[in-house]
N, C-alpha and C positions, 0 to 999 in steps of 0.2 A: 801512216800519213802526218807524223810527228816530224819535226825538224831536229831530230836528236842523231848523236854519232854513236850507234851502237854497232860493234862488232864482235863477231866470234869465229874461233878458230879450234877445228877438232884434228888432231894429228896433224896439226901444220896446215891445213887445208879451210878454205871459206866455209863457215857453218851456219845453220840455224837452228837453235834448240826451240823444240816444241814439249811443253808439258802437259800431260794428261794427269789430272786429279780426281778422285772420288768424291761425291758427295754424300752426307747424312748416313745412311746405312748400308750403301752398295758394296757388293762382294769385291774386295781388291783383287781376289784369285781371277772372277770372271772379267774385272776391267783389263789384266795384263792379257788374260788369253784374247781378248778381243782386239788389243792393239796389236800383239805379235801376230795374228791373222792378218790384220791391215797391213803390216809393215812386209809380210811375205809376198802379199799380193801387188803392193805398190811398188816394190824392188824390181818385178818385172816391166814395169810402166814407166820407170825413169829413164832419163838419157843416160849414155854409159857413163857420162863423167859426173853423175850425181849418184851417190849411195846413202844409204838410210842403214843407221846403226842405233840401237837401243843402248844408250848409256847408262842409265839407272832403273833399275826395277824393284820395286819394293816388295811385288808379289815374290821374285826369286830369292831375296834375304829372308822373308817369312817362311817359304819352302826349307830354305836350307837351316834356318834355326828350330823350326817344327821337327824337320829330319833328324837334326841331331838329339833333341831332347827326347824323342821317339824311341831312338837307338838306344839311349841311356835308360829309358823306361823300360824297353823291353829286357835290357841287363839285368836292371834291378829286379823287375818282375821274375825272372828266370833263378836269380840267386834265392830270392823269397821262397820259391817253390821248391827249390833244393832244399832248404834248411828246412820247411816244414815237413818234407817228404821224408827225411833222414829222422826226424825228432819225432814225429807223430806214425803212426799207421799210415798207410799210402793212401787208401780210399778216405780215411778222415782228414787227410791232409789236402786231397782234393777238395773236399767241401769248404774245409777251412780257407782255403785259397781262391774259392769261387767268390767269394765276399768283395775280393778286388775289383773283376769286372762289375759284379752287381753294381758297388757303389760306385765306380768312374760312370758306366752307363747312365745309372742313376741321376747321377749330378749333371750329365749332359742333357738328359732328358727336360732337368728344369731351367737351364740356359735361357732358353727363349723369354721364359717369365720374369728372369732378372736382369734381361737386355744384357746377357754376355755371349760372347762368341768365341770361336776355338782360335786362340790367339797363343803366341810365345808364352805368356803371363799362367794361360789355363793351362797349357800341357805343364809347363813346370810345378803349378799346384797338384797336378797329378801324379807327379815323380815324388814330389815332397809327402805325398799321404800314401805311398804304396806299402811302405812299410809299418804306417799306423792304422790304415783301416783294418788291417787284419789282426789288431792287438785284442780288440774284443772278442773277435772271433776263436782266436786262441785261447782267451781265458776259459771261453766256455767249452770249446772243443775239448780243452785238457781236463775241463772238471768232469765232462759227460765220459772221456776215455776213463777218468780215475774211478768211476761208479762202475762201469762195464768191467773193469780189471776187477773189481770187487765182487762179481758174477751179478750184477743187477742187470734185468732185462733190458732190451734197448731203447723202447719208448719210457720205461720208468727212469732210465740213467737219464734220458735226455731231457723229461722234465724237471728231474731233480738237480741235474746238473746247472741247467740255464738259470733256475731259481736261486739256486746258492748262491751264484755270482752275480745276479739280476741288479742289484742295487750298486755295488760298486763298478759294475761295468756301464750304467746309464750314468752315472753320475760322473764316471772317468771321463766319458764322452764329453759330456759337458762341460767339465773343465778344460777338456782339449778345444772346445768350441769358443769356452770365453778366453783362452789365449791367445787364439788366432783373431780375434775379432779387433784388437788393435791395428791389424793390418788393413783393416778396412776403412778404419776410422784416421789413418793418418793424415794430418792436414796437407795443404800445398800439390807441388807436381807430383811429389813420393807418394801421396795418397791416392791421385789417381794411377798412377802406375802400379801400383800393390793391390787396390781394391779387389780386382777381379782373382788374384792367387788367392787372397785370404778367402774369398767368396766361394770359391772353387774347392777349397779344403774344406770348408765347413759343410757344404752340401754335401761333398761325400763321406764326412764322418756323419752326418745324420742318417745317410743310407746305409752306413755300414752298422749303425747301431740297430736298424729295423732288419738289415740281415742277421746279426748276430742273435737277436731275441726272438725272432718268428722264423726265419726261413731256414736259418741252420739247424736248428733243434728239429725241424719237421725232416731235413734230410738225412741226419744223423739217427733219426727214431725209426726210420723205414729204409736204412742200407742194406742191402744183402752182406752177410759175413762172410758167407762160403767162399767168394772170390778172393777176401782179403787170406785165407787159408791156402789159397791156391797161388797166391804172388811168388812163391819159389824163393829165388836167390836173393829177391829184394828184400822179402821178408827176413831172410837170414842175416842179411846187412842191417835191417833195422834193428832186429832181434840183439845182434852185436851191439850197436852203438845207443840202444836204449840201455842193456844191460850195464854197460861202461859208463853212461850217465849217472845210472842209478847208484853204481859203486862209488863214483866221484861223490854225490852227495852224500852217502853213508859215510864213507871213508875219509873224504878231505874236507867237505863242507862243514857238516855236523860238527867235528871235533873242534874246525876253526871257528864256528859261530859259538859253541859252548866256551873257548877260551876269550872269545872277545867280549862275549854277555859278562865273563868272570871281571876282566879289565876294561870295563866298561867306560869308565870314566878317562882312562888313558887313551881309548879308542878315540871318545869324543874330543880329547885335545890332539889326536894326530890327526883327525879332521878338518880340526880349526888351524891347525898349522897347515895344511895342503892350501887351502883357503887364502891364509895369509902370503905364503910363498908363490901362489900365482897370483895374487894382487902386485906383490913386488916384479914380477916378470911383465906385468904390464906397465907399473910404474917405472921400470928402469929403462923402459924402450925396446926391449927385446922383443916385445909385440907391440907394434905402435897403433894407432887410430885414424883413419881418415873416412871423411865423410862418403863421398861418392868418387872415387879416381874413373876418368873416363875410360869406356870401353873402347877399344880400338877397332876399326873399322876395315876395308879395301880400299878407301879412298882417303886421299890428302887434298886439303884445300889450302891455297895460299892467296890470300886476301889482301889487296893492297889499296891503300887511300892516300892520295897525292893531296897538296893543297887544292881548294877550288880555284877554278879557272885553268887548269894546269891544261896547257895543250894537249891535242890528241896524240901528235907525236912523240912528245916526252912520255907518255903513259906506256905508247906502243914500245919506246925503246925498253921502258922497264919491265913490260912483259916478255919481250925478248931475252932480256935478263934471267928471268924466272924458268924460263923455257930452256935456254941452254943449261943451266944450272941442273934441272931436272934431266935432261938427256944425258949431262955428264953422270949424274947421280946413278942413274938406269947403269951406263956404261960401267962405272965401278962395281957394282953389285953384279951384273952379270958377269964379268971377268973371275969374280970369286967364287959365284956359285955355278957357272956353267948351265947348259941346257937351254931352256926356252927364256926368254926376256921376263923379268921380273915386272916390266911396265907393259900394260895392254893398251890404254888409251891416255890422250891427255888432251882435255878443253881449255879453251883460253878464252875469257870473255873481257871485253874492253866498254866501258860504259854503264857496266851493271854487274853487280856479283849474283850471280844465277844460282850459287849452291849456298852451303853454311859457309859461317866465315867468323873464324876466330875460336877459341874455347869457349865462349859465351855467345857466339852467334853474332858479334857484333857488326856484322855486315850493315853499311849505310844504307838507309832507306832512300827510295827514288832512285836515281842515275845521275851521271854526268861524266865528263871525261878523265876526271881524277880518279874514279873507280875501276878496279881490274880485278881479275882472279884467274889463277891456274890452278886446276884440278886433275891431279893423277889418280886413273883405276890400276891397281895391282892386282896380281893372281889372289886367286881365294887364299885366305889364312891357311888352309891345309895344303896347299901345293908351294909355299914357299918357306926359306928356311930363315929369312930374314922378317922380323916383324915392323910393322906399320911405323912404329916409333921409331926405330932405328934409321928407316927411309927417310921420315921428316926430318929428324936430327940432321943426316948427312946433306939433304936439299938446303936446309936454312944453311947450314956451313958453307958450302960451295955456292951459294946465291950472295952470300957477303951482303954489304950494305947499298941499298937503293937510295940513288940521290933523291932529296926531298920528300922522301918518305914520311907522311905523318903517323902512318902505321901499317906495319906488315905482321901478320900472323900467320901461322901454319897450323892447321888443325888436322887432326890424324884420329877425331874420336868420332863415333857411329852414336853414340849416346851420353851424355854428360849431363850435371844437373847447373850448369852455368859457369861464369869465371871462376877458376880455381880462388883467385883473390880479387874481392869486389868492393870497394868503400866508396861510399856516396857522400860526399862533401856539401853541405849546403850553407849559404850565408845570404844576406842583405847586401852586403859588400861585396861587389864583383873584383876589384884589387885584391882584396885578402881572400878570397874563395879561390882564384887563379896561382897567388903565392902559395896557399897552402898546399893545392894540388902539385905545385911543383916539387915542394919541398917532400910532399909523399911520394912522389915517384921518386927522387932523388934517395930517399930512405931505401924505398924497395929494391933500388937497384945496388944496393950492398949487402943483399942474401945470394948467397951461394944457390943455384938451382933456380933463382926466380927470372923469368925473362918475359919478352913482349910487354913490358910495361907501357901502358897508354893510358889516357884520359879521355872523357868524350868531349870534352872542349875541341870547337873545332871553327877555326876563322874561315869567316867566308870569302867568296870571291871578290877579286877586286874589281870597285867599286867606283862610280863617279857621282860625287856628293856636289848637288847643286844648291847656289844660294844667290837669291834676288838681291839686285843692286839696289838701294835707295832711290835711285834716279828713276827706277820702273815704275815706282807706286804711284806717282804723278799720272802716269799714261794708261793706270787703270789695269795694269798686269800684278796678277797675284802669284802666290807661289805654288797653289794649286794649277792655275793655268800653265807655269811653266813646265810643270812635273808632265801633265796632260800631254802636252804638246811634244815633249823630247819621247815620251813612253809611245807615242801614236807614230813619231818619225823613226823609231829604232827598233820598237817590237810590234807597232802596228794596232791596226782596228778591226774588228772582224765585221764585214759587210755583207757577206752572203756565207750559206752553208748547202753543200750540194750532197746528196744520198748517193754514195756508190754501195750497193750491196747493202750489207750490215753496218756500214762504216758513214761516218759524216767528213766531209772535207771542208775544212775553214777556208775561206776566200780572205785574206788578210791584205790591208790596204797600208803599205809603208814604202819607207826609200828601197830602191834597188839595192842589192846585196853589196855593191861595190862603193855605194855611198854611205853603208852602215857599219863597216869594220875599222874605223880608226876614230881618235878623238877630233882629227882633223875635220872629219864630216860634223860634229858638233859645233866646234867654232864655225863653219861655214854655213849653219843652217841658220833660218830667220824665223823670228817670234812676232806672231800675229797678237796686234792688240785689240782691245774690245771693237774700235771703230774701224777696224780693217787695216790698219797700217803695219807694214811689217818691218822690224828692226831686226838689224844684226845681232847674234846671239852675245857678243861680249857687250853689247851697249845696255843689256838689262839682267846680265846674269854671270857668276863665275863658277868655273866648274872645278875642283881639286879631287885628284885620286886618295881612296881608301879603302878601308877593308871593314866590312859588317862582322855578323854572326851567322854562321852557317845555321846553328840551330840556338835557341835559348830554352833550355829546360828548368823547368820550376816545378816544386813539391811543396804545398801548403804555403804558396805565395813566395817562398823563399827559391832564390836560383840555387842550382845543384850541378855539379861535376863529380862524375865516377870515375875514380880512378880503379884500373884493371889490371890484371898480371896474370900468367900461367907459372906453372911452376913443374921443374922436373921430380917426381915423386919418389923416385931413386935417391934424390940427394937431400930432401926436405919435403914434409907434408904442408900443405895449406893451414891445416892447424896449429902446426909450429910456427910459422911464419906470423899468424895472427895474434898468437899469445906474445910474441915477442914484439910485434907493433905495438900493442896496447899497453904494454909494459914500459916500453920507453919511447922510440920515434914519434908515435901517434898522441901520446898523452903530450909531447912537449911542443909539436906542430900545434895542437889546438890551445896550449897554453899561450903560445905566440899570438894566436890569431883568437881571440877571445869571441868575435862574432861567429864564428865556423863551427859547425855541428857536424856528427857524421853517423852514420848507417849503415850497415852491413847491405851489401847485394850479392847476385850471382850464388856462387855454390855456399858462399855463408850463410846467406839469407836462407835460403832453401834449409841449409841445416840447422838453423834455429828454430825455425818452424817445425820441421819433421821431428826434431830431437824434444822439443817442447810436446807435441803431441804425441809423439810415441811413449814419453814417460807419464802424461796423464792417462794414455790409454792403458798402459803397463799397470799404473797403480789401481787405476778401476778394474782393471782383470785380475788382480791380486785379492781384491777385495772379494768379486764375484766368485773365484775358485776358492777363498776362505768359505763363505756362506754355503755354498754346494757342498763342501767337506762335512760343514758342520752338522746339515741336516741328517744324511747318513749314520755319522758316527755320533749322533747326540752329546756333542762335547764341545766345549771353549776351547780346548788346549790341544788336544789329538791333531786336528787340523794343521796346527804350527807346527807339531811335530812331523806330518807329512809334507808340508810345505818347505821343511828344511831340507829337501833334495834339491830346490831349486837353486840355491847357490851353489850347490855343488855342480849341479848341471852346468852352471854358468863357468865354473871353474873347468870342466871338459871342454865345453866349448873355446875358451881360450888357450889350454892346452892343444887342442886340435888346430889351431889356427898357427900354434907356435911349431907344431909336428910338420904341418904340410907347407909351412913356409909362406902362408898368406897375413897380410895386416887384417885387422879389424875394421869393419867397413859399416856402414849403415844396414847392408843386407845381411851383414852377422848378426848385428843385434835384432832384426826382425827375427831371425831364428831363435836367438836366446829367448825373445818373448814368447814365441809359439812353442819353444821348449818347455817354459813352464809348466804349460797345461800337459805335456806328454808325461813327464817324469815322476808326476804325481801319482798317474795312474796305479803304478806296480806297488807303490805304496798303500794306497787305498785297498788294494785287493789285500794286501800282507796283512793291515791293521783291522780291518773288517773280520777276515779272519781269526785274530787273534781274540777280538771282543767276543765274536761267535762261541769260542772254545771257552772262554772264562764264563758266558753266560750259562754254559753246560756244565759248570763246577770242575773244570780243568783248572789246577794251579796254574800261575802266572807263569813262572820259569817255563815250566812244560807247555803251556798255550804259545810260548814265545818262539820255543825251538820247534815245536810240530809246524808252526805255521810258515817259518823258513824251509823246513824240509818238504812239505808237502806243496808249497807254493812256488818253490825254486824253478821246476820246469817251465811254470808259465811264464815267470820274472824273464827268467833266461831267455825264452824264446820271443817273447813279445820284444826286447831288447835287440836280439839278434836279427830280427828281420825288419827293425826300423834300420838298423845299421846298413844289414846288406842292400835293402832298396835303394839306399843312398851312394854307395860305393862306387858304381859305375861314373855317375856324376862328378864324385869328388876326384876320381882320378883321370876324366877325360875333359878337362877343363878345354874349353875353345873359345872363339870369340861368340858363337852361339850361346854358350852356357856359363860364361864368364859370370851373370850376375846371379845365379843360381848355386854357385858354388859356395859363397861362403855362407849361405842359408843351410844348404847340406851340410857344411863342416860343423855349424854349430848344433843341428839336431843330432846329428849322427854321433858325434865324439860327446856331445853332452849327455845323451841316452847313455852311452858306455861308460862313462863317468859315474851317472846316477844309479847303474845296477849295483857295484858293489855297496854305494851307500843304502840303498834299500835293503839289500839281504844282510848288511852287518848293524849300519850305524843306527836305522829307523828300529830294529829290536834293542839296539842298546839305547835308544831314546825313550823306548816304551817305558823299559825297566828304570832308567833314571827318573822321568816323569812320575812314576809308581812310587820311587824313592822320594821324592820331594813331596808327593801327596802324602807320604805316610809321616815324613818329618814334621809337615805343616799339622797333620792331625795330633802327633804328640805334642807339639808345641801348644796348641789350642787346649789339649786336655791336660797339661802341667801349669796352664795358666788359669785353668778353672779350677784345679785340687783346691789351691789354700782358699779360694772364696768357699767352697762347699764345704773345709773344715771349719771355717770361721763360722 
């Protein structure tokens, strides 16, 4: 019942779009099922010329993402179990692997208490934790197995093995929990996005600790050994692998460890050199960083904004131009690919932008004939050879310039953090503000790979400005009277409301439509004075054409204009553009307009908030990890020795991105932060073993060698299972799993890099720490000797 000109077309036919949304904690899958059922019934009742099509289904996307993640989880679980079964006794491997479902299901049991739901992020958390939750079970199981190999009875072996490693296992899990906590505390939109991921991992780790310390020992203490002896060919395969493993430790690892311990300072320098070279790899740009590159979806939105007041016919012509370019894009791609068309549906709307708009969602609020949008739905990502971005770029190229377009943006992202470039300018001087915005747009246009440059300033519709003539004042006509009478004549005044079902119909009193469509009608109207006299409009007022503002935005009382742009991340990153702007053009613009200030918006604003929050969280996590390590070690220096594995884990994460051909992104940093708690676990087990050996009177050098030899299997196996649990995710990147891959790369390659550090550099560091302690003691003794002599 509104006098608006809204039109929609679906695949070229007139259409109506109905949106169904969920409210509160309603289940999106249940809602989608109900809607599909309704559509199936309603199709049978519709006239032959009316069809119903589901254009967008969030539940289908959710099922697709969860399905892809579960497939990766299944592959990771299989690889973890294979590694356990090959390197441990079969039944021992089964009981160690049982910790995975126990940990995951235990976390799910607590989801309602923490208001978590089964979502993409929760499933991603399960994948990341697959190889980690068995780490403590591996350490416990391997220690129990070692006692059994020495002939200790099962129950006694379970007790002694569990108690031997209980302290490093408990504190190792606590350090991992501390490392994942910053993911829960990241501020802004990124924090809301990743809180459930970090929370899922923490819940799984809690149950893995319970399983490793209570459930696993009970299982191993009461398992039947006779079945293991009847394992046949599998047992023989395990024996060969185990024998080869032990032979490698004795013939390869032990001599190498002794040589490294002898040349420990050279080994330390070599390790530091690797850190420096990796830093150079990052600093040289061979591995670049960008905060949040958009994740491609199966839809492309072309959102058009024309000057306010544009006639419907002109907007329709622009939409037809976009549609024709879309069909030409389809034809070109189909001709190259062959087979079924890459384009499934096309939805066009005039008067309102019904979908997402622009890289930042810059859709105009409300509606009007100056707004339009054309959206394309492509075949699923897995069923086509061309990427969504390639389709978007070809469509943009074939569309060409649209006459009088204020803004035309093409969005191909299903998930993003806002404008790639977003700079908010503010000033009390409107002229200076608009001039600065124009100069900034011009500066951005000079960068390769920067496009869709626009700002938030919008000129309003063409308007008629009324001015009361001096001759009207003696007649008692005021500016308010003039405005009210003109508004009533052309817009109307409400005289009645009629209820029709759930809607109110407003009855408006105004001029007939034919008498309010031109300025001639204004010139011919009559203005009534307070005494009832009617005078010609020209006798009391003047009218002139002008334009106002579509919107006026202020922040802290200052008028603001936001300049935005998108970037081709294959050419340049937003971070590079912003660094260049700050160093040159932006500084010059602000110097030329002293009243203008700037602030970051869009992706850059989210980047600042998220990076600052992550840095604070990471710093706090490091302090907590240090404190947790200091308690069982009873030392202030040994925790630093163990935490030395963290920068080497970061080196592994950077090298992993370089090897896999991925840029570092914010997700990568989340993986590095989480990695800091994982890589210290093996070092903690190793150093705890050395300390225990030294407490029993074993010489330092022998204790260090024995620790490496006896803990090699556990350290190697925990690193291998963590890596293998993430392999399917790393090598099967898709739209559904894209955002999880950088986290997986950081964790997997970081753990791999930390393994030789734990097996070689940590023992070296232990001896170097002892060398420094003895050197300090000798220095103190020599300083005290003269005093004693005197």
